[in-house]
C-alpha positions, 0 to 999 in steps of 0.5 A: 467551550459549550458552557462559554457559547451558550452564556454569549447567546443569553447575553447578546441573543440577536447579534450573537445568533447571527454571528454563530449562524454565520460561523456555523455555515462557514465551518459546514462549507468547510467541511464539505470541501474538505470531505469531497477533496479527500474523496476526490483525492483517493479516487482520482489523485491529487494531481489529477484533481482540480479546484473546480472539481472539488468545488463540484463535488462539494456543491460550492461555486467555483470561485467561492472555494477560495473564500475558505482555502487558498489554494489546492495545496492547502486543501491537500496540507488539511486532508493529508492531516486529518487523515493520519492525526485521527488515526494516531490519536486512536491508536495512541489511545489503544496502546496506552490502555493496553499498558495501563491494563496489562492487555494481552499482545495478541488482543491488543494486536488484533484491535490495531489491525482492525482500527487501521483497516477500518479508517483506511477502507470506511470510516475515513477517506482522508485517511485513504486519501494520505495513504494513496497520494503521500508516496507521489508527493514532491519532498516540498508536499511531503515535509509538513507531514513527516512528523505526524507520520514519524509519530504514528510509526512511534507508536507502533514501533513502540508497542512492538518494542514492548511485545519484544521485551515480553518475549512476544516478537521475534528477535532476528528481524528489526522492529522497525521493518517488522512494522513496515511490514505490517503497515504495508500489508494493511495499506496495500488493502486499498487497491483491493479491498471489497465491502461486499465481499466481507466486512471489515472485522472479518479481514481484520482477523484473518490478516491479524492472525497471518501476521502474527503466525504466519502461513506455515505450520507451527514449525520453522520453514525450511527455504534453503531449497531456493538459494540454488534456484537458477530462477533468479538469473534474469535474462535481459529482454532482446534489444529492439531491432531498427531504429523506429523500435528503438523510439519505441522502446524508449518512449514506453520506458520513459512512460514507465517511469513517469506512470510509476511516478506521477500516476495514470491522470497526472502523466501527459503526453508532454511529460513522457517526451520530455522524459524520454528527451524527444519532441512531443510531436514525434510520439504520434508517429509511434502512438495514437494516444497517450492511452495507447502508451499506458495499455502497453506499459501496464500489459508488459508489467503484468506479462513480465511479472506473470511469465517470470513467476510462472518460469520460476515455480516451474523449475520445481518438480513434485514432490514439491518442496512447497517452502522453498517453492513460495521462496522462489516465487516471492523472490521473483516477484520482488525481483521484478518489482525492483530489478528486472522490469520497470514496467511492472512497478509502474503497473503496481503503483498506478493501477489503483487510480486508473479509469474503469475502462483501462483496468477492465482491459488489463483484469484477465491477466491480473486474474490469471496472475492471481490464480497462479499464486492461488494454485502455489498456495492450495497445493502447499496447504493440501500437502500440509506445508502451510495452515489449514485454517487460512483461506487461499484467496485472503492469504494471497491477497494479503501476502501480494499486498505486503510485497506491493507496498514495498515499492513505497519504503524499500529502496535497493539502491541503498544496500551499500549504506551501513544499516541498509539491506540488499535486495536478496537479504530484504527478500529473505526477511520478507520470507521468514515474516510471510511464512513464519509470522511476526512472533517468536514461536520458540518462546514459552509465551507463544506456546501457551498462547496455541495451546489455548487457542 
């Protein structure tokens, strides 16, 4: 390509140079627009971003942006494609090289984790824009990207299948579930990772070891104690008393569903009232603004989670059965996420794109929830129930990330269909993976690797 272009420049220097300069300028403008869109889609969300926003961010006149792109949907398509294609090609290159050179499974796995996290967190706004926006898009908007996303998933599955055949991967959990678990833990980092705290390489190293070997010491975790726990028998919230209270609760539930599906900035009062099957103007009798409604939804979601998990773990008395206690907390978290509180899933899905002033109002209770988990995990570590070489805060962040991202791919309503898990069975699977890791601990290869370490 470069040789042909050089030949053209030699043959017709004046006319061709002018055409190439114009072409390169158009290409540079186009790339600038895409980069700006990637940043905005990552930070604000697709639905909340306008063509005027993209033009302003890229320094292009609002009208002239249509010279390069017909619509915001076309820009989105290119951003989403770039976000997966760049990552897919790199991951495929790594896995092919590993097969050719018979690279060690753990070494290749660590490299794949670092590659995914690097694209997601520092190197590509396109990748993070894809991860954050795709779940909230319509089926029509998702359709052009399913094939490429499936190819990326298949690259991981093929690698993991090879590891299972070699006796490196546990056989009691499907490869597709293990892949989803791994990608979930990584993808949620867009919501909490702080580049100033530690570099991506350090995060990748810690995450890789946790995913491979789990959090507990080198034996199978015993979580049978949680089977009989009463913490899963959730009482329904009391019904509101009076017409006004009933209407208010109806608005909040409608807002939770709308917020969960569309995100904060794309959610409007009109949408909320349509979801509640009410007239738009009547909302002002109960709430001053959309922000007031969202505030209550977010607060309810976090308070439900904090009180629910807190009550569940308080059922245990010293000396703690730590594995069962952690398993109970995980089950309770997932139950609130999928069943006990629609406010919790609304909070989890929308928090990342909230304005800073809204985030600030809910930061205290989020920290309280984080500290609850830190206490559970630290007490387990102090008693030797989980490994001493894991730092508690990163462990909690990765673990909750793996749990929270499940709202994007697990559907408990499909439990009746063949091949789909119920919520309790799904919870059991995640507990195994988090406590014990994805490796086959009983294999000779695992014992040999641990001996080397």
